[in-house]
N, C-alpha and C positions, 0 to 999 in steps of 0.2 A: 671512163675513170674520172672521178672527181678531181679537180685541180687543187683543191684545198683540203688538207687534213685538219684534224683537231690540233689546237695550239700545244697541248701537252705532248703530242707526238713530235711537233716541230722542235721543241727543246731537246728531245732525245736525239734528233737528227743533226743538231748543230755541233758537229764534231770537228769541223775545220773552218777557218776563216778565209778571207780573200787575200790576206797578206802573202805576197810572193806569187800570186796567181799568174803573173806574166810568164813564169817558167813552168807553170803547171801543165799537166797533160789533160786532154779533153775530158776523161772521166771526172777529174777533180773539178774542172770548170763546170761540167754539167751538174754535178752534185750541188755546188754553190749556187748556180743559177736557179736550180729547182727549189732549193731552200729559200732563196730570196723571193722567188715568184710566189711560193706558198705563203710566206709571211706577209708580203705586200697585199695579197688577195685577202688574207684573213683580216688585215687592217681595213681594207675596203668594206668588207662585210660588217665590221663593227661600227661603221659610220651611221649616224641617224638617217632614217628613211632611205637606206641604200638598196632596198630590195630590187627595184627596177634596174638600177645600175649593175647589181650583181648578176641578175638574170641575163642582161644584155652581154656582159663580159663573158659569162659562161657559154652562152650561145655562140658568140663570135669565136671564142677559143676552140670550142668543139668543132665548129665548122672549118676553121683554119687548120686544125690538126688532121682532120679527115681529108681536106683538100688544100694543101699549103700553097696557095696562089699569091704571088707577090703583090698583085693588084689589090687583092683583098686585104693584105697586111697594110698597105698604104692607105686604103680607104678607111679602115677602122681607126688607124692612128689619127687621121685627120678629123674623123667624125666624132670621136669620143666625147668631147665636151657637151654635145647636144644630148647625149644619152646618160651621162653620169653627173653632170652639173659642175659648178665651179666653186662650191663652198669650201672654206678652209677646213681642213681635217683636224680631228682630235687624235692625238698620239699619246696613249697611256704609257706610263713609265716602263711597264713590262714589254711593250712593243718596241720602245726605243732600245731597251736592253737586248732584245732578240736581234734587231737589225745590227747593232754594234757587234754582236757575236759572229754574225755571218760575214759582215764587211766592216772592219774597224774604221771608225770615222764617218760612216754613212748615217745620215739622218734625214728624215722627211718632215721634221717639225716646221710648221709654218707653210707647208705646201697646200695647194688646193686639190680637190678630188680629181679633177681632170689631169693635173700634172702627175699625181700618183698613178692613176689608171694608165696613162701613156707610158710611164716607166715600166709598169707591170707588163703592158702589152709588148714592149720591146723584148722582154724576157721570154716571150712565146716563140720568138724566131729561132728555128733550128740552128745549132752551132757546129754541126758536123763538117761543114764546108766553109773554111775561113774566107775564101775569095767571095763566095756568094753572100755570106753573112756581112762582111764589111762593105761590100758594094751596095747591098740593100739599105743598110743604115746610113751610109754616106749620101745616098740620094735624098734621104729625109733631111739631112743637114743642108744640102744644096737648095732644097725647095721650101724649107720650113719657114713659117711665119713666126712672129714673136713668141707666142706661148708654146709652139711646137719646139722652137730652139731652146727655150728654157727647160723643157722636159728632156730634150736630148742631151744637153750639157749636164743636167742633173743626173742623168743615167750613166755617164762615163765611168763612175767607180764600179758599176755592177755589170757592165757589158763584157762579153767574152773578148779575147785577144786584146788586152789592154794596150799593148805597144802600138797597135794599129791606129789608135786615136790620138797619138801625141800631136801630130800636125793639126788635127781638128781642134784640139784644146788651145793651141796657140792662136787659131783663128777666132776662137771665142774671146780670148784675151784682147785681141785687136778690135773686136766688135765695139761699136760706139753706143749700143743700146744698153741702158743701165741694167735692166732686168737680166739680159743675157750675160753681161759682165758678172753680175752677182751670182748667177747660176754656176759659173765655172770658178769664180774666185773664192766665194764664201761657203763655209760648211761643206766643202767638197774635198774629199781626200785624194782625188785623182791627181791633181797637179803636183802635190808634194811627193807622191809615189812615183810618178812617171816622167815629169818634165826634167830636161837637162838644166844646168845652171843658168844658161842664158835665158831660156824661156821662163824659168822660175823667177828670175830677177825682173823680167819684163812684167810678169803678173804683179809682183809686189809694188813695183814702181807705178804701174797703172792704177793699182788700188789706192795708193796715196794721192796720185794726181786727180782721181775722180772722187775723192772724199769717201771712200768705202770705210767701213768699220774693220780695220785690219785685224782686230782681235778675233774675228770670225774666220780668218785664214788658217786652215789646218796646216801645221808644219812651219808656221812663221818663224819660230825660234830655232827649230831643229835644222832648218835649211839656210840659216845665216851663212854668209860667205864674204870674203874680202872684197870681191868686185862689187857686190851689192852695197856693202858698207861705204866704199869709196864713192859710188854714185849718189847714195843718199846723203853723204856728207856734203857734197857739192850742192844738192838740193836744199839742205838745211841752211847752208851758208847764204844761198840766194834769198831764201825767205827771211832770214834774220836781217840781211842787208836792206831788204824792202820793208822792214818793220812789221812783218807778218808773223802770226803765231805758228808754232810747229804742230803738225798732226800728232795725235796721240800715238804713243808707242814707237815713234820713229827713232828716238834716241836709244832705244833698246837694241837696235840693229846696227848701230855705228861701231 
């Protein structure tokens, strides 16, 4: 069976989003993951000179579906850049809209093709067994190199069992690699949806401390809270006392 249907069929299938999927039952999760997988694959197909990449991905997915060996899953995830390339992808407006309908807040704008393909590949992992699923992906987080970690943190909004990744998200916030920080902090709806107040506040503070463009943090205003305002007020006072300028938008959170 082909992994990707026609785009007009996809729009007919987009009947539910990812909001609240933390309490969803497996059929709902499966439907959303299938829709996301199809949409991402369609986007891969639309990229210039993507024929070899598409053939490779179809071949690997068919092979994994017929014989779902974890070693194969890991091997393909690691090897993907060699077969699909690292060019920045083009995301038409209708594709951005489709992704937003499946998973509100999720965007792939500015991604490279290998990052997109890796997130798509993660969606090929069976979700019927939560323990096996989370263990398999957790091992990728533990062993991942820079670009692999960027893809993994970018995938958090579309993975099954979203509550299972909360601790991993905090690990990304504590990470000192700028690209990894950006993958979890910016244009990523997972933190606002899933992190508790303490972890959320840590994300916002780290974003200010590392000079991130906080306007790209999803939920920045909706997750304002008194403790964050208090901590930021101290930070603002320190910068003013030192004669330093204030980061953009920080005063909105006080």
